[in-house]
C-alpha positions as CSV (number, residue, x, y, z in Angstrom):
1,X,38.5,-17.9,-11.6
2,X,41.3,-15.9,-13.4
3,X,40.2,-13.3,-15.9
4,X,42.9,-11.9,-18.1
5,X,42.9,-8.1,-18.1
6,X,41.4,-6.3,-21.1
7,X,44.3,-5.0,-23.2
8,X,43.8,-1.5,-24.7
9,X,46.0,-1.1,-27.6
10,X,45.2,2.6,-28.3
11,X,44.8,4.2,-24.9
12,X,44.1,7.7,-26.4
13,X,41.3,6.3,-28.5
14,X,39.6,4.8,-25.4
15,X,40.0,8.1,-23.6
16,X,38.5,9.9,-26.5
17,X,35.5,7.6,-26.6
18,X,35.2,7.9,-22.8
19,X,34.9,11.6,-23.1
20,X,32.2,11.3,-25.8
21,X,30.2,8.8,-23.7
22,X,30.6,11.1,-20.7
23,X,29.1,14.0,-22.7
24,X,26.3,11.8,-23.9
25,X,25.5,10.6,-20.4
26,X,25.5,14.2,-19.2
27,X,22.9,15.0,-21.8
28,X,20.8,11.8,-21.1
29,X,21.2,11.4,-17.4
30,X,22.1,15.0,-16.4
31,X,25.0,17.2,-15.5
32,X,26.0,17.4,-11.8
33,X,24.1,20.7,-11.5
34,X,20.9,19.1,-12.9
35,X,21.2,16.1,-10.6
36,X,21.8,18.3,-7.6
37,X,18.7,20.3,-8.5
38,X,16.6,17.2,-8.7
39,X,17.8,16.0,-5.3
40,X,17.1,19.4,-3.8
41,X,13.5,19.3,-5.1
42,X,12.9,15.8,-3.7
43,X,14.4,16.8,-0.4
44,X,11.9,19.7,0.0
45,X,9.0,17.5,-1.3
46,X,9.8,14.8,1.3
47,X,10.2,17.3,4.1
48,X,6.8,18.9,3.3
49,X,5.1,15.5,3.1
50,X,6.5,14.5,6.5
51,X,5.3,17.8,8.0
52,X,1.8,17.1,6.8
53,X,1.8,13.4,7.9
54,X,2.9,14.2,11.4
55,X,-0.7,14.4,12.6
56,X,-1.2,10.9,11.3
57,X,1.8,9.7,13.3
58,X,3.4,8.5,10.1
59,X,6.8,9.3,8.6
60,X,7.9,8.6,5.0
61,X,11.0,8.6,3.0
62,X,11.5,8.8,-0.8
63,X,14.1,6.5,-2.3
64,X,14.8,4.6,-5.5
65,X,16.3,5.8,-8.8
66,X,14.1,9.0,-8.9
67,X,15.4,10.0,-5.4
68,X,19.0,9.4,-6.4
69,X,18.6,11.9,-9.2
70,X,17.9,9.7,-12.2
71,X,15.2,10.5,-14.8
72,X,15.8,7.6,-17.1
73,X,12.8,5.8,-18.6
74,X,11.7,3.3,-16.1
75,X,13.3,5.1,-13.1
76,X,11.2,4.0,-10.2
77,X,10.0,6.0,-7.2
78,X,10.2,4.1,-3.9
79,X,8.4,5.3,-0.8
80,X,8.9,3.9,2.6
81,X,6.3,4.5,5.4
82,X,6.7,3.7,9.1
83,X,4.8,4.5,12.3
84,X,6.4,7.2,14.5
85,X,5.3,5.6,17.8
86,X,7.1,2.3,17.2
87,X,10.9,1.8,17.4
88,X,13.1,-1.2,16.9
89,X,16.0,-1.7,19.3
90,X,18.8,-4.3,19.1
91,X,19.1,-5.0,22.8
92,X,17.6,-4.0,26.1
93,X,20.4,-1.6,26.9
94,X,19.1,0.8,24.2
95,X,15.7,1.2,26.0
96,X,17.3,4.1,28.0
97,X,17.6,6.2,24.7
98,X,13.9,5.7,23.8
99,X,10.8,7.5,24.8
100,X,9.0,4.5,26.3
101,X,6.0,6.7,27.4
102,X,5.0,7.4,23.8
103,X,6.7,4.7,21.8
104,X,6.1,0.9,21.6
105,X,9.5,-0.8,21.5
106,X,10.2,-3.7,19.2
107,X,13.1,-6.0,20.1
108,X,15.2,-7.5,17.3
109,X,16.2,-11.2,17.3
110,X,18.9,-12.2,14.8
111,X,19.8,-15.5,16.5
112,X,18.0,-17.7,14.0
113,X,18.1,-15.6,10.8
114,X,20.6,-15.3,7.9
115,X,22.8,-12.2,7.8
116,X,20.8,-9.1,7.0
117,X,17.6,-10.5,8.4
118,X,15.9,-10.6,11.8
119,X,12.8,-11.5,13.7
120,X,10.9,-8.7,15.5
121,X,9.0,-9.4,18.7
122,X,6.9,-7.2,21.0
123,X,7.8,-7.3,24.7
124,X,4.5,-5.6,25.3
125,X,1.3,-5.3,23.3
126,X,1.1,-2.6,20.6
127,X,-1.7,0.0,20.7
128,X,-1.9,-0.2,16.9
129,X,-4.5,-2.8,16.0
130,X,-3.0,-3.6,12.6
131,X,0.4,-4.4,14.2
132,X,-1.2,-6.5,16.9
133,X,-3.2,-8.4,14.3
134,X,0.1,-9.2,12.5
135,X,1.5,-11.0,15.6
136,X,2.1,-14.7,15.8
137,X,3.3,-16.7,18.8
138,X,6.7,-18.4,18.7
139,X,8.9,-19.5,21.6
140,X,6.3,-18.0,24.0
141,X,6.8,-14.6,22.5
142,X,4.7,-12.4,20.2
143,X,6.5,-11.9,16.9
144,X,5.4,-9.5,14.2
145,X,4.9,-11.6,11.0
146,X,6.3,-9.8,8.0
147,X,3.9,-11.6,5.6
148,X,0.8,-10.9,7.6
149,X,1.8,-7.3,8.3
150,X,2.5,-6.7,4.6
151,X,-0.9,-8.2,3.6
152,X,-2.8,-6.1,6.2
153,X,-1.1,-2.8,5.2
154,X,-1.5,-3.4,1.4
155,X,-5.2,-4.3,1.7
156,X,-5.9,-1.3,4.0
157,X,-5.0,1.4,1.5
158,X,-3.9,0.3,-2.0
159,X,-2.7,3.3,-4.0
160,X,-4.3,2.2,-7.3
161,X,-6.7,-0.5,-8.4
162,X,-3.9,-2.1,-10.4
163,X,-1.4,-2.4,-7.5
164,X,0.4,-5.7,-7.1
165,X,2.5,-7.3,-4.4
166,X,6.2,-7.4,-5.3
167,X,8.6,-8.5,-2.5
168,X,8.1,-6.2,0.5
169,X,6.4,-3.6,-1.7
170,X,3.1,-2.6,-3.2
171,X,4.0,-1.9,-6.8
172,X,2.2,-0.2,-9.7
173,X,2.1,2.9,-11.9
174,X,0.9,6.2,-10.6
175,X,0.7,9.2,-13.0
176,X,3.1,7.5,-15.5
177,X,5.8,6.8,-12.8
178,X,6.5,3.3,-11.5
179,X,6.4,3.1,-7.8
180,X,7.2,0.7,-4.9
181,X,5.6,1.4,-1.5
182,X,7.1,-0.4,1.5
183,X,5.6,-0.3,5.0
184,X,8.4,-0.8,7.5
185,X,9.7,0.0,11.0
186,X,12.5,2.3,11.8
187,X,15.5,1.7,14.1
188,X,17.6,4.6,15.4
189,X,20.6,2.5,15.9
190,X,23.2,1.1,13.5
191,X,23.0,-2.7,13.1
192,X,25.8,-4.6,15.1
193,X,26.1,-6.9,12.1
194,X,27.1,-3.9,10.0
195,X,29.8,-2.6,12.4
196,X,32.6,-3.9,10.2
197,X,31.5,-1.5,7.5
198,X,32.3,1.5,9.7
199,X,35.9,0.2,10.1
200,X,36.2,-0.3,6.3
201,X,35.6,3.4,5.6
202,X,39.2,4.6,5.3
203,X,39.0,6.6,2.1
204,X,35.3,6.6,1.1
205,X,32.9,7.9,2.3
206,X,34.4,10.7,4.3
207,X,34.1,10.5,8.1
208,X,31.4,13.0,8.5
209,X,29.2,11.0,6.0
210,X,29.9,7.8,7.9
211,X,28.9,9.5,11.2
212,X,25.7,10.8,9.7
213,X,24.8,7.4,8.3
214,X,25.5,5.6,11.6
215,X,23.5,8.1,13.6
216,X,20.4,7.7,11.3
217,X,20.2,3.9,11.9
218,X,18.3,1.7,9.5
219,X,14.8,0.3,8.6
220,X,13.2,-3.1,8.6
221,X,11.1,-4.0,5.5
222,X,8.5,-6.8,5.5
223,X,10.2,-9.6,3.6
224,X,12.0,-12.7,4.8
225,X,15.0,-14.6,3.4
226,X,13.8,-17.2,0.8
227,X,16.1,-19.9,2.3
228,X,15.6,-18.8,5.9
229,X,13.8,-21.0,8.4
230,X,11.2,-18.2,9.1
231,X,10.6,-16.7,5.7
232,X,7.1,-15.6,6.4
233,X,8.0,-14.0,9.7
234,X,11.5,-12.5,9.1
235,X,12.2,-8.8,8.2
236,X,15.1,-7.6,6.0
237,X,17.4,-4.9,7.3
238,X,17.2,-2.0,4.9
239,X,19.9,0.6,4.3
240,X,17.9,2.7,1.9
241,X,18.7,6.0,3.6
242,X,22.4,5.2,3.9
243,X,22.5,4.1,0.2
244,X,20.8,7.3,-0.9
245,X,23.4,9.4,0.9
246,X,26.2,7.3,-0.5
247,X,25.0,7.9,-4.0
248,X,24.9,11.6,-3.2
249,X,28.5,11.3,-1.9
250,X,29.7,10.1,-5.3
251,X,31.5,12.4,-7.7
252,X,29.8,12.9,-11.0
253,X,32.0,10.5,-12.9
254,X,31.1,7.8,-10.3
255,X,27.4,8.6,-10.7
256,X,27.6,8.4,-14.5
257,X,29.4,5.0,-14.2
258,X,26.5,3.8,-12.1
259,X,24.2,5.2,-14.9
260,X,26.1,3.4,-17.6
261,X,25.8,0.2,-15.7
262,X,22.1,0.7,-15.4
263,X,21.8,1.3,-19.1
264,X,24.1,-1.8,-19.8
265,X,21.7,-3.8,-17.6
266,X,18.4,-2.8,-19.2
267,X,19.5,-2.4,-22.8
268,X,22.0,-5.3,-23.1
269,X,21.9,-7.9,-20.3
270,X,18.2,-7.9,-19.7
271,X,17.0,-6.9,-23.1
272,X,14.3,-9.2,-24.4
273,X,14.1,-11.3,-21.2
274,X,10.9,-12.0,-19.3
275,X,10.8,-10.5,-15.8
276,X,11.3,-13.9,-14.2
277,X,14.5,-14.4,-16.2
278,X,16.1,-11.1,-15.2
279,X,18.6,-12.3,-12.6
280,X,20.6,-9.1,-12.2
281,X,19.0,-5.9,-11.1
282,X,19.9,-2.2,-10.6
283,X,20.6,-2.9,-6.9
284,X,23.5,-5.2,-7.9
285,X,24.9,-2.4,-10.1
286,X,24.7,0.0,-7.2
287,X,26.4,-2.5,-4.9
288,X,29.3,-3.0,-7.3
289,X,29.9,0.7,-7.7
290,X,29.9,1.1,-3.9
291,X,32.5,-1.7,-3.5
292,X,34.8,-0.5,-6.3
293,X,34.8,3.0,-4.9
294,X,35.5,2.0,-1.4
295,X,38.2,-0.6,-2.3
296,X,40.0,2.2,-4.1
297,X,40.4,0.0,-7.2
298,X,40.3,3.0,-9.5
299,X,42.7,5.8,-8.9
300,X,41.1,8.3,-11.3
301,X,37.4,8.8,-11.7
302,X,37.3,11.3,-14.5
303,X,35.7,11.7,-18.0
304,X,38.8,10.3,-19.8
305,X,38.6,7.1,-17.7
306,X,34.8,6.6,-17.7
307,X,34.9,3.4,-19.8
308,X,37.8,2.1,-17.7
309,X,35.8,2.7,-14.5
310,X,32.9,0.9,-16.1
311,X,35.1,-2.0,-17.2
312,X,36.4,-2.6,-13.6
313,X,32.8,-2.7,-12.3
314,X,31.8,-5.1,-15.1
315,X,34.7,-7.5,-14.3
316,X,33.8,-7.5,-10.6
317,X,30.1,-8.4,-11.5
318,X,31.5,-11.2,-13.8
319,X,33.6,-12.5,-10.9
320,X,30.6,-12.4,-8.6
321,X,28.4,-14.4,-11.0
322,X,31.2,-16.9,-11.5
323,X,31.5,-17.4,-7.8
324,X,27.8,-17.1,-7.1
325,X,28.5,-14.5,-4.3
326,X,27.3,-10.9,-4.3
327,X,28.2,-9.5,-0.9
328,X,25.9,-6.8,0.5
329,X,27.9,-3.6,0.9
330,X,27.0,-3.1,4.6
331,X,26.7,-6.8,5.7
332,X,29.1,-8.8,3.4
333,X,27.8,-12.1,5.0
334,X,24.5,-11.4,3.3
335,X,25.0,-13.0,-0.2
336,X,22.4,-11.3,-2.4
337,X,22.7,-14.0,-5.1
338,X,21.7,-16.7,-2.6
339,X,18.5,-18.4,-3.7
340,X,18.5,-16.5,-7.0
341,X,21.7,-17.0,-9.0
342,X,22.8,-20.6,-8.7
343,X,23.1,-23.9,-10.6
344,X,22.1,-23.8,-14.3
345,X,20.8,-20.2,-14.2
346,X,24.1,-19.0,-12.8
347,X,26.1,-20.9,-15.5
348,X,24.0,-19.5,-18.3
349,X,24.3,-15.9,-17.0
350,X,28.0,-16.3,-16.7
351,X,28.4,-17.6,-20.2
352,X,26.3,-14.7,-21.5
353,X,28.4,-12.1,-19.6
354,X,31.7,-13.7,-20.5
355,X,30.6,-13.6,-24.2
356,X,30.2,-9.8,-23.8
357,X,33.5,-9.6,-21.9
358,X,35.4,-11.2,-24.8
359,X,34.0,-8.6,-27.2
360,X,35.5,-5.8,-25.2
361,X,34.0,-2.3,-25.3
362,X,32.5,-3.1,-28.7
363,X,29.5,-4.7,-27.0
364,X,28.4,-1.2,-25.8
365,X,27.4,-0.6,-29.5
366,X,24.4,-2.8,-28.7
367,X,23.1,0.0,-26.4
368,X,20.8,2.4,-28.2
369,X,21.6,5.1,-25.6
370,X,25.4,4.8,-25.9
371,X,26.0,3.7,-29.5
372,X,25.7,7.1,-31.1
373,X,28.4,8.7,-28.8
374,X,30.9,5.9,-29.5
375,X,30.3,6.3,-33.3
376,X,30.6,10.1,-33.0
377,X,33.9,9.8,-31.2
378,X,35.4,7.9,-34.1
379,X,34.6,10.8,-36.4
380,X,35.3,13.8,-34.3
381,X,38.9,15.2,-33.8
382,X,40.0,14.6,-30.2
383,X,40.3,18.3,-29.3
384,X,36.7,19.0,-30.3
385,X,35.0,17.2,-27.4
386,X,34.3,19.5,-24.5
387,X,33.7,17.8,-21.1
388,X,33.1,21.0,-19.2
389,X,29.6,20.4,-17.7
390,X,28.8,24.1,-17.6
391,X,28.9,24.1,-21.4
392,X,27.1,20.9,-22.0
393,X,23.6,22.3,-21.6
394,X,22.3,25.8,-22.2
395,X,20.6,28.0,-19.6
396,X,17.3,27.5,-21.4
397,X,17.7,23.7,-21.3
398,X,18.4,23.9,-17.6
399,X,15.3,25.9,-17.2
400,X,13.2,23.3,-19.0
401,X,14.5,20.6,-16.7
402,X,14.0,22.8,-13.6
403,X,10.3,23.5,-14.4
404,X,9.7,19.9,-15.3
405,X,11.1,18.9,-11.9
406,X,8.9,21.5,-10.1
407,X,5.9,20.1,-12.0
408,X,6.8,16.5,-11.0
409,X,7.1,17.4,-7.3
410,X,4.4,20.0,-6.7
411,X,1.5,17.6,-6.2
412,X,-0.1,18.3,-2.8
413,X,-1.9,15.7,-0.7
414,X,-5.6,15.8,-0.8
415,X,-6.5,18.0,2.2
416,X,-9.6,19.6,3.6
417,X,-9.7,23.3,4.3
418,X,-8.1,23.0,7.7
419,X,-5.4,20.8,6.3
420,X,-4.7,23.3,3.5
421,X,-4.4,26.1,6.1
422,X,-2.0,24.0,8.1
423,X,0.1,23.3,5.0
424,X,0.3,27.0,4.2
425,X,1.5,27.7,7.7
426,X,4.2,25.0,7.3
427,X,5.4,26.7,4.1
428,X,5.5,30.0,5.8
429,X,7.7,28.6,8.6
430,X,10.0,26.8,6.1
431,X,10.5,29.4,3.4
432,X,12.5,31.7,5.6
433,X,15.2,29.1,6.4
434,X,18.7,30.1,5.4
435,X,19.5,26.5,4.6
436,X,17.2,26.3,1.6
437,X,18.7,26.4,-1.9
438,X,17.3,28.7,-4.6
439,X,15.6,25.7,-6.2
440,X,13.8,24.8,-3.0
441,X,12.6,28.3,-2.5
442,X,11.1,28.2,-6.0
443,X,9.5,24.9,-5.2
444,X,7.9,26.3,-2.1
445,X,6.5,29.2,-4.1
446,X,4.8,26.8,-6.5
447,X,3.5,24.7,-3.6
448,X,2.1,28.0,-2.1
449,X,0.3,28.7,-5.4
450,X,-1.2,25.2,-5.4
451,X,-2.2,25.4,-1.8
452,X,-3.9,28.8,-2.2
453,X,-5.9,27.4,-5.2
454,X,-7.1,24.5,-3.0
455,X,-8.0,26.8,-0.1
456,X,-9.9,29.1,-2.5
457,X,-12.1,26.3,-4.0
458,X,-12.6,24.7,-0.6
459,X,-13.8,28.0,0.7
460,X,-16.1,28.4,-2.3
461,X,-17.9,25.1,-1.6
462,X,-18.5,26.1,2.0
463,X,-22.1,27.3,2.7
464,X,-22.6,30.7,4.2
465,X,-26.0,32.4,4.6
466,X,-24.9,35.8,5.9
467,X,-24.4,38.4,3.0
468,X,-21.4,40.1,4.6
469,X,-19.7,36.7,5.0
470,X,-20.4,35.9,1.4
471,X,-18.9,39.2,0.2
472,X,-15.9,38.8,2.4
473,X,-15.4,35.2,1.3
474,X,-15.6,36.2,-2.4
475,X,-13.0,39.0,-2.0
476,X,-10.7,36.6,-0.1
477,X,-11.0,33.9,-2.8
478,X,-10.2,36.3,-5.6
479,X,-7.2,37.6,-3.7
480,X,-5.9,34.1,-3.1
481,X,-6.3,33.0,-6.7
482,X,-4.6,36.2,-8.1
483,X,-1.8,35.7,-5.6
484,X,-1.4,32.1,-6.7
485,X,-1.2,33.1,-10.3
486,X,1.9,35.3,-9.4
487,X,3.7,32.2,-7.9
488,X,2.6,29.6,-10.4
489,X,2.8,28.7,-14.1
490,X,1.1,30.7,-16.8
491,X,-2.1,28.6,-17.0
492,X,-2.7,29.0,-13.3
493,X,-4.7,32.2,-14.2
494,X,-7.4,29.7,-15.4
495,X,-8.3,29.0,-11.8
496,X,-9.5,32.6,-11.6
497,X,-11.6,32.1,-14.7
498,X,-13.1,28.9,-13.3
499,X,-14.0,30.7,-10.1
500,X,-15.6,33.7,-12.0
501,X,-17.5,31.3,-14.1
502,X,-18.9,29.4,-11.1
503,X,-19.9,32.7,-9.5
504,X,-21.6,33.9,-12.7
505,X,-19.1,36.7,-13.4
506,X,-18.9,35.9,-17.1
507,X,-17.6,39.4,-18.2
508,X,-14.8,39.3,-15.7
509,X,-14.0,35.7,-16.7
510,X,-13.9,36.6,-20.4
511,X,-11.6,39.6,-19.8
512,X,-9.0,37.2,-18.2
513,X,-9.5,34.7,-21.0
514,X,-8.5,37.3,-23.6
515,X,-5.4,38.1,-21.6
516,X,-4.4,34.5,-21.3
517,X,-5.0,33.9,-25.0
518,X,-2.5,36.7,-25.8
519,X,0.1,35.2,-23.4
520,X,-0.3,31.6,-24.7
521,X,0.0,32.7,-28.4
522,X,3.6,33.9,-27.9
523,X,6.1,31.6,-29.7
524,X,8.5,31.1,-26.8
525,X,5.8,29.6,-24.5
526,X,6.5,26.0,-23.4
527,X,3.7,23.5,-24.0
528,X,4.8,19.9,-24.6
529,X,7.6,21.2,-26.9
530,X,9.6,24.3,-26.6
531,X,11.6,26.4,-29.1
532,X,14.8,26.7,-27.1
533,X,16.1,29.6,-29.2
534,X,13.0,31.7,-29.0
535,X,12.6,30.9,-25.3
536,X,16.2,31.9,-24.6
537,X,15.9,35.2,-26.5
538,X,12.6,36.1,-24.8
539,X,13.5,35.3,-21.2
540,X,17.1,36.2,-21.1
541,X,18.0,38.0,-17.8
542,X,14.6,37.3,-16.2
543,X,14.1,35.6,-12.8
544,X,12.8,32.0,-12.6
545,X,9.5,33.1,-11.1
546,X,9.0,35.5,-14.0
547,X,9.8,32.8,-16.5
548,X,7.4,30.4,-14.8
549,X,4.6,32.9,-14.9
550,X,5.2,34.0,-18.5
551,X,6.6,31.0,-20.4
552,X,5.5,27.6,-18.8
553,X,2.1,26.4,-20.0
554,X,1.9,22.8,-18.9
555,X,-1.4,21.2,-17.9
556,X,-3.8,22.2,-15.1
557,X,-4.3,19.7,-12.2
558,X,-7.7,19.3,-10.7
559,X,-7.9,17.6,-7.3
560,X,-10.8,15.2,-7.7
561,X,-11.9,15.7,-4.1
562,X,-12.5,19.4,-4.8
563,X,-15.2,20.8,-7.1
564,X,-14.0,23.5,-9.5
565,X,-16.8,23.8,-12.2
566,X,-20.0,21.9,-12.2
567,X,-19.6,20.7,-15.8
568,X,-16.6,18.5,-14.8
569,X,-18.1,17.0,-11.6
570,X,-19.1,13.6,-13.2
571,X,-15.6,13.2,-14.7
572,X,-13.9,14.0,-11.3
573,X,-16.2,11.5,-9.5
574,X,-15.6,8.8,-12.1
575,X,-11.8,9.2,-11.9
576,X,-11.8,9.3,-8.1
577,X,-13.9,6.1,-7.9
578,X,-11.3,4.4,-10.1
579,X,-8.3,5.4,-8.0
580,X,-7.3,8.5,-10.1
581,X,-6.7,11.4,-7.6
582,X,-6.3,14.1,-10.2
583,X,-7.4,15.1,-13.6
584,X,-4.9,16.8,-16.0
585,X,-6.3,19.3,-18.4
586,X,-4.4,20.8,-21.4
587,X,-4.5,24.5,-20.8
588,X,-5.8,25.3,-24.4
589,X,-8.6,22.8,-24.0
590,X,-9.7,24.2,-20.7
591,X,-9.4,27.8,-22.0
592,X,-11.7,27.1,-24.9
593,X,-14.1,25.2,-22.7
594,X,-14.4,28.2,-20.3
595,X,-14.7,30.6,-23.2
596,X,-17.6,28.5,-24.8
597,X,-19.4,28.3,-21.4
598,X,-19.0,32.0,-20.6
599,X,-20.0,33.3,-24.0
600,X,-23.2,31.1,-23.9
601,X,-24.5,33.7,-21.4
602,X,-23.1,36.7,-23.2
603,X,-22.8,36.2,-27.0
604,X,-23.9,32.9,-28.5
605,X,-22.2,33.7,-31.8
606,X,-18.8,34.0,-30.1
607,X,-19.6,30.8,-28.2
608,X,-20.0,28.9,-31.5
609,X,-16.7,30.4,-32.8
610,X,-14.9,29.2,-29.6
611,X,-16.5,25.8,-30.1
612,X,-15.1,25.6,-33.6
613,X,-11.7,26.5,-32.3
614,X,-11.9,23.7,-29.7
615,X,-13.1,21.2,-32.3
616,X,-10.2,22.1,-34.6
617,X,-7.7,21.7,-31.7
618,X,-9.0,18.3,-30.5
619,X,-9.4,16.9,-34.0
620,X,-6.1,18.0,-35.5
621,X,-3.6,18.6,-32.7
622,X,-0.4,16.4,-33.2
623,X,0.8,16.6,-29.7
624,X,1.8,20.3,-29.5
625,X,-1.0,21.4,-27.2
626,X,-2.6,18.0,-26.1
627,X,-0.4,15.3,-24.7
628,X,-1.4,11.8,-25.9
629,X,-2.2,10.7,-22.4
630,X,-4.8,13.5,-22.1
631,X,-6.7,12.9,-25.2
632,X,-9.4,11.0,-23.3
633,X,-10.3,14.1,-21.2
634,X,-9.9,16.4,-24.2
635,X,-12.4,14.5,-26.4
636,X,-14.7,14.4,-23.3
637,X,-14.6,18.2,-22.9
638,X,-15.3,18.7,-26.5
639,X,-18.3,16.4,-26.1
640,X,-19.5,18.3,-23.0
641,X,-19.3,21.7,-24.9
642,X,-21.1,20.3,-27.9
643,X,-23.8,18.8,-25.7
644,X,-24.5,22.0,-23.7
645,X,-24.7,24.0,-27.0
646,X,-27.3,21.5,-28.4
647,X,-25.2,19.6,-31.0
648,X,-26.0,16.1,-29.7
649,X,-24.8,14.1,-32.7
650,X,-21.4,15.7,-32.6
651,X,-21.3,15.2,-28.8
652,X,-22.0,11.5,-29.2
653,X,-19.2,11.2,-31.6
654,X,-16.8,13.0,-29.2
655,X,-17.8,10.8,-26.3
656,X,-17.3,7.7,-28.4
657,X,-13.8,9.0,-29.4
658,X,-13.0,9.6,-25.7
659,X,-13.7,5.9,-25.0
660,X,-11.3,4.8,-27.8
661,X,-8.4,6.8,-26.3
662,X,-6.0,5.4,-23.6
663,X,-8.1,5.5,-20.5
664,X,-5.5,7.5,-18.5
665,X,-8.0,9.5,-16.4
666,X,-10.4,6.5,-15.9
667,X,-13.5,8.7,-16.8
668,X,-15.3,5.9,-18.8
669,X,-18.2,5.8,-16.2
670,X,-18.8,9.5,-16.8
671,X,-18.5,9.1,-20.6
672,X,-21.0,6.2,-20.6
673,X,-23.4,8.2,-18.4
674,X,-23.3,11.2,-20.8
675,X,-23.9,8.9,-23.8
676,X,-26.9,7.3,-22.1
677,X,-28.2,10.8,-21.3
678,X,-28.0,11.8,-25.0
679,X,-29.9,8.7,-26.0
680,X,-32.5,9.2,-23.3
681,X,-33.2,12.8,-24.3
682,X,-32.8,12.3,-28.0
683,X,-34.2,8.9,-28.9
684,X,-33.9,9.6,-32.7
685,X,-30.1,9.8,-32.5
686,X,-28.2,6.7,-33.8
């Protein structure tokens, strides 16, 4: 197929629009500094998770759009797990590099599989029962069936009740983030079928990156080729780690070109289509960017040429669709369109894409994310567009992104007391490393706060009979919670209040509540919205730990395997039984709840005043203090407080309102139990 080149009659106008789109993408996708910060955070999060899972003989790797640095709506979080005591090798000569004493070796057989796929067989039995159960016998050998292994692993530990099987992955939504979890095997050696890729790397990526990728090998994920003769038994060679590092090796204009292609895909090509009709995916967009960069098709990747870079990538996709061939970047013989884009579907897709091609850049006006920047460029004098990334977002806006990223990544695994202590030891060993970035140090400090809180409440639930031990434990818990408050966000002081309430120290709890109230009332504090100007003026010149402690007031996380206060145990148990590992409490809601409960034992009049404040907040908040996803637990807490103070009719109304909210926390069982209790104790209530 011969495609006539797109003729730009006004080059300067296109450059001007490119600059405007570059600025818009920096604001929507992130500047290079923001993207680097996100990757740093995910690096340290992955490292800590791997430290913890060492005892379980499992390693994991984060991948997908989130791992690459995207935070676009729908950016997924992919997680790969593999057993440390199994290794795939390509031939018998590689045995000498493996620890055969502690590792079961799996031999790769590519003789009957399409490029990019392989059969895996066990020369000797595996000590892992699940792997052994997945074996089938072919050609007098025991092969690991990908379909059986996938089924065994997914049924063993589904992440949520709503998980579904999608290709090699268990897919679903976990705490508002789409995830794909793939159980796989690791190979420490680069695939022979991808050796040609090494020799192609003349200009990109650089030789040190190539060496790093080759030394890290690849993975095998549990899915076969649809047109292969052993679809149920084959495994696909995965270059997820290499791809992740290649995305990191892009300059920012290349990364934003990838982002623009992703937006083009979701907002224009696939807009309005059913999932089954979406033939092109984000992986195809990533592949075309890799090829275009490596083939050195574009001499200048810069803001003024962003649309030109995008256009070259789009033309190559159009060519691939016309030919029905999308060559895998590492193994070109693996046509990723095979079995998916062919015949009538291929023709219709080409016609649709060619129609967009004929419109030129004007078709980008169909993208809600890009349209405004194109229109703005037509009304703004050329010299007024600044593409200097350092001036595109303010220090305060960077802070908001930084703290949001910390909050996204600071979830700890559910650990018992010994596990929490081990985690603390790992943090202590890691935090002194000179290789850590300033963002990673900050992340470790927040993880320290979270871990100390879990240790404290784990200790609190342990039973001691000796009085000295009880006194020593109480002092230790208070010290840990106060230390955690110094490393965490502003509402982390509420963990101290919860502990004082549980240990009947109501006066001490109320004194801290008063202090927190004063801090939360300041106009620069971040809840779900933030006044950037006030925040900037109030925190100018302060360190990030100080800003976190004084200005960040996002919700409190309660691990549902740990008991914090007795009044919330039914909600935690209900959520846990329905696959929700944590409960998220808006800080103002928890603050008023603790104030009501404490004043009940000290001053009933003040308790009623606090209850009125909570009722006003829950009834009339428009999203400033209570996120829409957390209205179920907020109405529930209002009902609990009304019930314990004897207002059963109001409590019944609140519980019923909780049931009408989006069931984010999956606490309906607890809600129904509390409603039944009200009717049982008060038969006159209707």
